[in-house]
N, C-alpha and C positions, 0 to 999 in steps of 0.2 A: 662247826661240829653239831650233829644232829644224832637223835636216838631213834632208831625203829620201832622201840617199845622201852618199858622202864628198865630193860636189863641189857639191850644189845644196841653198842654203840656203831656209829656210821660215820666214817670219815671221808670227805671229798679230797683227793690228793692228785697232784701232778708230778709223776715221776719223770726224771731227765736222766738220759743215757748216752753217753758217747764211749764207743770202744775201741779197741786197739787198732782200728781202720783208720781212725783220727780224720774222719771227712764230715762229720756232722753231728746234731743231736737229735735223738728220738724222743719225744715227749707225748706222754700218755696221761690223760685226765682219765682217773679211777675212782671207782665206788667202792671203799672196802667196809663190809659189814661184818661186825664182831672183830675186830683189830685188836681185842685185849689178849690177856693170857689164854692159851689153849687154843692153838692152831687147828684144832679140829673142826670147830664150827665156823671158821672164817670164810667168808664169800666176798669174790673178786667181780666187779663188773667194769668193763672197758668203756668209757664214754665216748672218747674219741683218741684218735692217735695222728701226729703229725711229726714230719721230718723237717729241720731246718739246716740247711748244707752250710759249713763255713765258708767264709770269703777265702779266696783262692790263696792271697797271701798268708792266711792263718794256717791252711792247709800245708803249703811248703814249709812253714816255719816248724809246724808240729812233725813232719816227716823226717825232721833233722834235728832232732832235740839235743843229740850230742855235741853238736858244734855251737849251741847257744850258750852265752854266758849268763850269769846272774843277773844283770839288767834286764836282758831281753826276756827271759823268763818271767821276771815280775811284771812286766809290761803284759805278757802274754796271759798270764793269769787273769788279768782283768778284762782282756780282750774276750777271752773264753766264758769268763761271767756274763759277759755283757749279750752274747749269743745263747748262752743258755737263758738268759732272763727273755730275751726276744722269744725263745721258743715256747716257754713256759706262757707266756701272755698270749701268743699266736695260738696254742692248743685251747685256751680256756677260750677265746674269743671264737673258735670255729665250732667248740663245744656247744655254744649257746648258754653258756654258764656263766655268770659274773664271776670275774677274777676275786673278788672280796668273799664270796660263798665257799671257797676251798678253804681247807683246813691248813694246809702248807704246802710247799714244794719239798720232793724228796731229790737231791742232785748226786747221782755217783761222781760227778766231776770227769775230768779228762787225765787218766792216768800218763804221767811222764816216766816214770821209773818205779819198778817194782823188784825188791829182792828178798826173796822166800827166806826163812830161818835156814841156817846152816849148821851142819854137825849132827850128830846122834843124839839120842836122849840123856846121856850123861853128860856131855859137853856142848848142848844145843845153843846156839847164839839167835837171838831174835832178829827177825828181818826187819825191813822197813819199806814204806810206800809212800809214793808222793802223787796227789792229783791236784790238778789246777781247774780254775773256775770258781773265782771269788764267790764265797756264798752271800757276803755283805751287798755285793753288788745284784745279786739276784733278789735279795731280800728287799732292798731299797726300791727296785724297779717293780715288783710285783706288790708290795706292801704286804707280802706273807711271811710266815716264819720258815727258814730253811733247814732242811734235816740235811747235813752232807758229813764228809770224813768218815764213811762208814768201815772202812777197812782198819783203823788205828787201833781200836780196842781189841779185836781178836788178836792182832799182831803183839800188842802188848802183852798178852798172854801166851805168847810163844807159837800162836797159829800162823797160816800163810797169809790170812786176811782174804782168803780165795779158795774155792768159787763161794761167793757170798749168796747166790740166788737159790741154793737148794730150799732153804726156808719158804721161799714163794712158790718155787716149783712143787713143793709138797702140797700147799695149798691149792695150786692151780690144778693140779692132775691126781690127787690123792684118790678121787673116786675111779680113777683107772689103774691102780696099783695091783700088781707090781709093773711099772713101766720105766722105761728109760726116757728121759729129755735131754735132748742134745742141743746145744747152740753152737752154731758155726758162724763166729765173728772173724776177728784177726787171729785168735786163739780158738781152739776147738775144747768145749768142755761137757761134760756129761753128768747129770744127776740120775741115779737109781732110786726112783720113788718107790716106797714100801708103805704097806698100810700104817705103820707106825712113824712117827717123827724121828724117832730117837735111831732108827734103823737106817735112814736114808744114809746113801753114800754119794759122793762126788768129788771128782777131781779133773784137771786139766788134761787132755790126752796129748796135746802137742799143737802144731800149728794149723790152721784152717785156710784163711785167706792170707795170711800175713806174707808168706814167700812167694806166692803166686802175683799178690798185688805189687810186690817189690821188683818181681821180673818184669810185669807190665810197665811199670815204670821206666824201667833201665831198657826194655827192647823196643817198646812201642808209644811211650810218653802218654800212655793210658792210665788211669787209677785203677783199673781192674779189668778182668777177661769177661767181658759180658756174655754169659751164659756158657763160659768154658769154652767158646767158639775157637780162640786160638790154641788153646790144649788139645782140642779134640783134633785139631789139624796134625799135630807133632806125633813123633815117636819117642818113647820114654826110652831114656839110656839106662841100661840095666845095672850098669858099673856104677853110675854116680847114684841111682835109688838105693843100691845095695849100701853105699857110704852113707848116705842120708838115714837110712834104717838102723844103722849102727849107733845112733845118737844115744847116748847113756840115760838122757830123760826118759826115753821109751820104755826102760827097763826098770825104772825106779817105781818103787810100790808106793801107792798115796799112803797119807795125805801127801799131795804134791800140785804146783802151781807153775807156771811159767809164763811168758809174755814175749814183747819184741826185743827185750835184751838179749834172750836166747834165741828165738826164731823170728829174726827181724832182716833188715836190709844187709846188716854186717855178717848175718849167718850166710846169706845168699853170696855175699861176695867173697867169703871164704869156701864155701862149696864150689861155686861157679866164679872164678876171677873174671873180672870185665875183660881181660885180654882173651878169655876163652873164645874160641871160634863155633860153639855150639849155636844153632839157630834158636832163636827166640821160642818157637812153637815147640821145639824138642824139649827145652828146660821147662817150660810150662806143661807139657805133658808129663814130664818126670815129677814135677812138683804136685801135681793133682795127684799121680800114683802116690806118693810119699803121704799125702793128708790122708788119703784112703786107707793106705796101709797101716799109718799109725792108729787109726780109730779102730780100725779092726783088730790091730794087735792088742788094745787096751780093752776092748770088749772081751777077746777070747782070754785075756789073761787075769784081768782085774774085775769084770763085770759077770760074765757068764758063769763062771764057777761058783758064784756067790748068791746068784738070783734066778729065778724061774722068768725072766721076761720074755716075751714073745714078741715085742713091738718097741721102735725108737720113734720118738716124736721129735722132729728137727724144727729149729727155728735159726732166726739170723741171716744176714746177707748172703752167706753162702749157699743158702738153699736156692738162690736165683742162679748159681751156676749149674746148670741141668746136667753138664758133662761130670762135674763131681758127684752130684747126686746120684747119677747113673753108677759111677765107680762104687760109691758106698753100697749101693743096693746090690752089687755084685759081690762085694767083700764081706757084707754083713748076712748073707744068706745062712739060715731061712729066717731070720728076724724080718717082720713086716717093719718098712720105713714110710712114715706119714708125716704130713707138714702140721705144725701146731693149729694153723687155719682151720683143719677140721675139727678142732675142739674149741673155736672161738676165740682164739688167743692169735691174732695176727703174727707172721713170723718175724716181722720188723718192730714190732711193738712189744715184745715179750719181755726183753730185759727191761724197758723204762715201766712197765707194768710192775715187774718184780720190785724195782727200787721204791714205787709207790707203796708197794705192800711193807717192805722193810721201813719206810719213813712212817708210816702209820704205825707200826709195832715200835718204834722209838717213841712217838709222841704218849704210846700207851705204857713206856717202861718194860716191853718185852723184849726178853734175851732173844735175839732172832740168830746168832752164829749157831753152828753145829760142830762142837767139838771134835767130833768123830770124822768130819770133813775137813776141817781145816788144821787139827791138831793143836789146837789152843787148849789151855789147861782147864778152862771152865766156860760154861754158857756167861755172856754179857750182852748188854744191851749196844747196838751198832748205832752209832751216827751222833753228832753233835748238832744242836740247835742254835740257829743265828736268828734272832729277832729283826724285824725291820725298823 
């Protein structure tokens, strides 16, 4: 830990993130200046970003978690931790900064299952969540403290534990407010960044890549549709699209969160049974339209009526699907669509950067959840610290 002056603290952090695509780890070496209370003055600088894919056997195991028993999950928890540790070490090496000079590693972990709170405000039942990637392994391999378990404290207060990145989105993009910051991972989520942190809003809009990736695995034995090439060749099934758009999650008001438990391979099998004779390209075209329509619906119903935004900044792996981005551009007119790269935040690095910011906040004792976003009863500090 360093100080830029007598009153401004500087933290060097390594943020680690693996999302619902479950295919690898993004690591970001980040300098966080002014990480203490009061996000207004906090500054974030990306020093280096790297990505470490999971071994194929681990990808296959994580793609079918419902069939794994407790011993298998126990083993995979350590395997994921080892990959996360290697990603942190590689990121430090490539950044040219000695690993020991970093203050801590902030690890989101790999989400295995996420259950949002159930019921109304009077009979609300707390949700639960489960991330693996053993923090003790990361701490021992790196020799650094590890901040992990970011979702639990918010959920213990009745929140969704998601989305968690709006605090960081505010820090990264507050100078451009009002603006929408949108991430396309396996799941799609949007943050409406305003000039005041307390007015920031965010929620999961529904699927991004999750269903398209599942369809690619089924029809073409590939992990994803590169550039949306397969979907671009297909013809959307209007009847199927109509049924997909009738999903009750899309109509639900925020706070709300979702995941592969709702929009994953099981959902695809129910909507398009394996015995269906639909062409893979047509299914992919329909799913791309579903994602675009669901995002546009979320903006029209929950974002635009309450905000004067004119631009949406996109990040995440889904931005590489040029067909999907084309559809989003058409459905979100007249909003300007841009990539976070244009603001110095690489599309693949943003989520890892966000957890570096949250990790720095945890070290400073900052309450980084936003109850108006997650539905939690109060502000809390996110993350537990594991020492090496």
